[in-house]
N, C-alpha and C positions, 0 to 999 in steps of 0.2 A: 643502517641505510635501507630504505625501501626501494626495491627494484621493481620498476613497472615497464612493461613492454607493450604499449597499446598501439594499434593501427586502426585506421578508419578509412572507409571508402563509401562514396555515394554513387550508385550506379545511374546510368542515363534514365532508367525508368523510375527513379526516386527511392529505391530500396537502399537503406543505409546498412552497412556491415561494419561492426566494431569487434575487434578481437584482442585477446591478450595471450601471448605465448608464455607458458610456464614450463620451462624445460625440465624441472625437477619432479613433475608429476606424470603419471601414466594415463590419467583419465581426463575427461572434458565435461563441461556443462555447456549446453547449447539452448538458446532461447529465441523463439519467434515472438516478437512484441508488436502488437497492434495498438496504435495510439487512439484507442477508443475504450470507453467503459461506461459506467452508470451515468456519468454526467453528460454523455452524448445522447442520452435518451430523453423521452418526454414522459409525462404521466401515463399516456396511452400505451407506450411500449416499455415502461420501466421494468427491468429485469431481463430484457432480451439479450444483453451482453453476456450475462452469467449463464443464461439458458443456452446460448450459442456455444459457449465454451464446453458445456456438457455434451452437446450434440456432435461436436467434432470428433468425439471418441466412439461414435455409434456406427461407423462403417463408411467405406468408399467402394467404388466398383472393384477395386483391387484387393480390398481388405475388409473382413468382418470386424466387428467390435473386438472379438477375441484375438484375431490375428494382429490388430494394431498393437495390442500389448505384448502378444507372444513374440512378434518380430524383434522387439527390443529386449524383452526380459530373457529370452533364450540366449542372448549374447551377454547376459550379466548386467544389462542396462536398466533404465528407469524412465518412465514418462509421467508427466503430471501437467497441471495448468492451474492458473488462478485468474480471477477477475477483480479489478479494483475500480475505484470511481473514475480513473483516468486511463487505465491501460488493461489490456488482456494479454496474458503471456502463456504460451505453450512451450514446455521445455523438456529436455531429456538429458540424461547422463549416461556415460559409457566409457569403455576403454578406447584409447586414441584410435586404434585401427578400425573401430566400428563407427566412426563418425559418419561416413557416407550412408550407412544403413539407417542410422537414427535421423539423419537429415532427410532421407527419402521418405521415411514414415511421417515426419512432421509436415513435410511439403505436401504429401498426399492428403493429409487431414485438412490442411487449410485451404486446399484448392478443390478437392473432389468429394467432400462429405455429402451424403445422400439426402439427409433430412426427410426420411420417410415418415409419413403421418403416424404409422403405428409406433415408431420409435419416439416421436414427439409426445404422443399420448402416454407412453410408458414412462418416459423421463420426467414428465410433469409430476407424476406421483412421487418420484425420488426428490425432486426439488421442493415440492410441497412439504415433504417430510423434513427437509432441511429448514424450510420456512417456519414450521411449527416448533422445531428444536430451538430456533432463535427466540421465538415468542415465549417458550418455556424456560429460557435461560436468562435470568435478570442481568447477569454479567455481560452478556452479548447485547441484549435488548436495549439496555440503558445507553450504550455507546451509539447504537444506530439512531435512537430517538434524540439523543443529544445533538448529533450532527444534523439531523433533519430540522431540529429546532433552531440552532444558531445559523444555519444556512437557508432559512426560509426564504422563499421567492427566488432561489438560486438553484441551478441544476445540481449542485453538490448536495442538496437536501435529499435527492433520490437514493433510496437504499439499494445496495448491490443486488440483493436477493429478489427485489421487485415486490409486487403485490400479489395477494392470493388470487384475485380475479384475473390478473394478467397471466400468471403462471398456468392457470387452468384453460386459458382461451387462445394462446398463441397457435398460429397455423403456419404451414410450410411457407406460404407467400410472405409472411411477416419476417421470417428468417432470411429468405432470399433477398428481400428489399434491404434489410439491415446489412447483409454481406456486401451487396452491390455498392452501398454508400461508404462502408467503413473498412472492409477487407480488401484494400487496394494497395498498389505498390508504394505510393508515397506516404502511406500510413504504416508501413512495415519497417521495423528495425530488427536485424538479426545480430545477436550478441553471443560470442563464444569465448570461453576462458579455459585454459589448461593445455593439454597436449594437442595443440592445433596450430596450423600455419594459416596466416591471413590469406595468402594466395589460394590455398586449397578451399577455404570457406567461400571465397568469392567465386571460384569455379563451380562449387556445388550450387550456389545461388543461381548462376547463369544457366546451369544444366537443368535444375529441378523446378524453379519457379517461373513458369511460362504462361500460366493462364489467368493470373490476377490482372484486373483492369488497371490501367494507368490513367487515372482521372484525378482532377484536383479535389482535395478533401476540403470540407468545410472547416473554417477556423472557429475555435471556441470563442464565445462571446464573454468578455469580462464584465461582470455586473456588480454594482454596488449592493450591499446587503442592508436589510432593515434590522432594527434591534430585536432581540429575542426575549420572550417572556418565560417565566418559570413554568415548568411542566410537571404534573404529578400523575403517576400511572399506578393504578391499583392492581395488585396481583396477590394470589393466595400463596404467600411465601413467608418464611421465618424471619429473614433479615430485611433491613432497610438499606437500599443501595442508593448512593448519592453521587452526582457529578456537579461540581461548581466550575464554571469556565466561560469561555468566550472565543470568538474568532480572532485570529491574529495574522501575522505575515506568512505568506506562502514561500515556496522554494525559491522563487525568482527575486525575492527581497533579501538583501544582505543582513537585515535585522533579524531574520528568522534564527540565525545561528546564535545570536545573543539571547533570544527567547529560550532556545534549547538549553543553553548553559544555565540560565536562571531556573528553568524547570528542573534541571538536575539538582541544583542546590536545594530547592524547595522539597522535592519529593521523589527523587530517584535513588534507590538503594537504602540500606539499613542505617547509614550514617546521615541521611538527609534530615532536614528540620521536621517535616511532618511525621516521618516514621518515629522519630524520637519523642515528639510531643504527644501524638495520639496513641501510639502503641506502647512505647517503652515507659513513658511517664504516667500515662493515664489509663492504659489498658482498655481502650475503647474499641479497638478494631484490629482485626487480623490483616485485612487487605487495606492498604493505603498507598497511593502513588500518584504522581503527576504523569501527564502524557502530552505529546505534541504530535498529532496526526496531520501530516502536511500534504498539500496539493500544490499545483503550480502557482495559483494566485492567492490562496488563503490556507491557513492552518486552523485546526481545532485544538485549543489549549485548555487543559482543565485538571482538576483534582478528582480522583475517584476513590471512594471508600465504601465499605459495607459495615454495618453495625446493627445492634438490636434497636427496635423502635424507640425505646425510652432514652437511648444515648445519642440519637441522631442529631438533635438540636445542639447538644453540648459539643459534639464532634464538629459540626458545621461552624459553630462559633469559634472553636479553636483554630480551624483552618483560616477563617477570616482574620482572626487575631494575628496569625503569623504573617499574613499578607500585609497587614497594617504595620507590624514591626519592621518588615523589610523596607516598606515605603518610608518610614520615619527614620530608621537607624542604619539602613543599608545592610551590607553583608560583610563578613570577616575575610581577612586575607587567607585564612586557612580554608574556609568554605570555597572561596574563589579558586584557589590552587587545586583543591581536591576535585572540584567539578571539571576543571580542565583536563586533569590527568584521567579522570573517569571517562570522559568523552573520547579522548585520544586512545586510551586503552581498549575501550569497547569497539572503536572503529577498526583498529588493527587486528584484534582477536576475531572480529566478525569476518575478516577476509582470509581466514585460514583455509576455507574451502572454496572450490571452484564455482559452486552455484552462487554463493553470496557475491563473489567477484563478478560473475556474469551479470547478476541483477544490478549491482552498483554501476557497472559500465553502462548498461542500458538506461537506467534511470537518469544518470547525470546527462547522458546524451539527449534523452527525451525532454528533460526539464531545461537544460542549458544549451542544447544544440552543440555540445562538444563533450569529450571525455574529461571529467574533472579528476585530476590525479589525487591519490591518497595524501601525498606530501602537500599539495595545495590545500586540502581540507585541514590538515594538521596546522599548517601555517596560519590559516584563517582563525582557528581556535586560539592559537597562541597570540594573535594580534588583538583579541578582545581585551578591553580594559575594564577595571572595576567601575570607573566613572560611567562607562557605557551601560553597564548592568544596573547601576543605581538609577540612571536616567530612564531606562526602558521599564524598570519595575514600577515606576510611578504611573505609567499608563497601563501596563499589563495587569497589575494587581489591584487596580481600583475596583473594589467589589460592587460598586454601584453600576458598573458597566458589564457585570457578569450576569449570567442566568443560571438557574439551578434546575436539574432534572432529578426527580426522586421516583424510585420504584419501590413500592411497599405494600 
């Protein structure tokens, strides 16, 4: 039996608070989630969400950059943050009794960061280094370029890191304008899991978050996508890296879960079709897997592999051949059952830690406007039929509707 103890409150100013009490643990994970990311940007300010995330660790009137980390780490805690295409999250971990202190530090960061010009200039060098690392890493670069390619003309095409020019040219007013539009109360969700009480977290919100503006946020525009073309990128590297894929259903479409199940059958794990065909039988590649990177309205589905240049065409042909076999012959009952158990097992094991539980609560609330229970997710997996997988494979695996990105 899966025991879940979720509570949710929306405050008058629009801040959403979701918690899960886990009485058997001594620690907590606390996340401050802003419903903004790279897709909320334009080409002119692309990268500002990620840069802002960095700058919130650079100091407030009450705390230097070092004191921000010291105030949490001296209590045995941990602070971090990440930016995605749709969200920005600042989160901390600690022992239950230190929740008020970690909450105070995060609240101070999101409301009172200084954005000094000297700090902006210094941090631009750090982020440029990160930008060049991506450019020098074909495994990272190919995924960034693949999404930019299939989401062309759509805000999802914008890379999280931004552009070299933007990173070098952001000024203090750029950040303040971005914060005024996006770091507002009805764009904020606070998620906490572990040794926490819902009432206590709500009290901390009311006590600590007092200066964020309460204005209406702009709703994201849902936009149709154009078809994508093949893309070839030349790099001085030893291996050829390939992605074959397309856009498909996002989180808010129930067919996404079926795509996820089919993706598992094709290329997730060492018992999947592509692993056995390309690696075990033909020895063509070390890395081979499918992926499904999902957003609210669309997902990026594809197959990624790397191999030497002379084997790239053969490996590509074998991938397409497996697609065609599934379209023509369907899948086996064994594959179907294995993929279901694989998905359910990974879901449950993923939730052994408080941080992953905190993240899942927040994301389901942001995507579905409610907390989606683990049992509901398991029931949804169990409800998928083989006929549904066969039906969806005919559209998803049609290679004529796919595009290819090659880094070589």
